[in-house]
N, C-alpha and C positions, 0 to 999 in steps of 0.2 A: 134358543132361536129368538131373534128380534121380532117385535111387533111391526105393524105397518109403519113405514118411514115416509115422512113428507119433507121435501127440500123447500125451504123458504128463505126470503131475504132476512138477514140478521140485522137487528137494531141494537141501540144502546140499552134498551130495556131487556133484551135477551142476554146481553153481556152481564147486566146486573144479576140476572138469575143464576149465572154460573160463576160469578165473581169469586166466591169462597172456595170453589173446587177446581179452578183452572189448573193450578199447579199439581194438586194431588191426584185428580181424576183424569186429566188430559196429559199435558206435557209441561216441562219446566223451562222451556227455552223462550217462551213469550209470557209476559205477565199482563195483568189487567190494564195497566197504564198504556202499554204499547198497543194492545188490542183496541183500547178506547180511541187512541190517536188514529189508528187505521180506520175504524168505523166512522170517524168524523171527517176523514179525508175525502174530498170530492173526486179524487182519482182512484179510489178504492171501491170495490164491490165485495161484499161478504154475504155468504149464505150459510145456512145451518141445516143439520139433519135433526128432525124432531120426531119422536114417536107419537102415536095417536093419543097417548095420555099426557102429552105436553113436555116430556123429558127431552132436553137438548143432549144429543149423544155425539155430535160432531159439528165442526164448522170449517170453512175454507174461505180463502180470500185471494183476490187478485189486485194488482196495482196496474192501472192503465197508463201507458206512456206512448203518446201519439197513436200509431196504429198497431201497437203490440201490447201484450200484457205479461206480467210476471206473476207466477203463483207465489204468494207470500207464505201461505201455509195450508195444509190439509191436516186437520187434527181430529182424531176419533177418540172418544172416551175409552180408556184402557179396557174396561170390562166389555166393550162392544167391538173390539178389533177382530179382524179376520172373519167378518160377517157381511161384507159387501158395502159397508157404509162409505168407505173411502172411494170405492168405485162410483157410487151414486153422486158423491160430492164432485169428483173429478169430471164426470159426465156432465154435470150441471155447469161447471166452470167453462168447459169447452163450448157448451150450448150458448152461454152468455156471450162468450167471445165471438162466436159466429153471428149471433144476433146483432152485435155491435160492429160487424164487418171488420173485425181486427184481422191482421195478416198472420200473426203468430202468437204462441203462448210459450213462455220459457220458465225454467225453474232450476234450483240447485237442490241436490239431494245428497245426504251423507252416503259415502261409498259403502258403508256397512249396512245401510237400510235396504236390504235385498227385497223385502216384500214391496216397498214403495217403488223401487227401480223396476221390478217386474210389472207392476201396475202401469207405470208410465210407458214402458215398452209395449205393453198390450194395447194401449191407446194410440201408439204410433209415434211417441216421442223418440227422438234420436239424440245420442250423446254428441255434443259439439265442443266440449271443453272440460277442463278440470281446474278447480280452484284449490290450490295447495293449502292445507291446514285450515280450511274454511270453518269446520265444525270441531272446535276444541281439539285441534291436533289431527283430525281426520280430514281427508280430502272431500271436497264437494264436487259432485259430477254435475256439469251444466248440461241440461237437456232442452230440446226445442221441438215444438209441434207446429207444423205449418197448416194453416186452415185450408 
């Protein structure tokens, strides 16, 4: 069971703390340089899940385009999955979008990632499209949440 989790804005310093374990402990589809560019972008907002002892166990980000946002990623440390961290991160992203008076939040999810699809559906995301072979030969389901 996880300790108390705090959701905070993510900074470049936070990225430096997880630099050496991004691919091994999180996922291998985004590397340090891509995340650094995202954190430096004025149109991006990134948050992280941190335990009360300072361990970063997840992060998530959006890219804002006019009055809409796209979820760029929601990533939870492999050893902390299925414990509600993704739910906390997604809830925080939705709150950020509402605070910014955005109209919608969209994302693409691998058709095989059933836990993520169920999480998004639980929040009220609806499937609006399909991107053929978006994820290394697998289809990407396009989902939308209206504020």
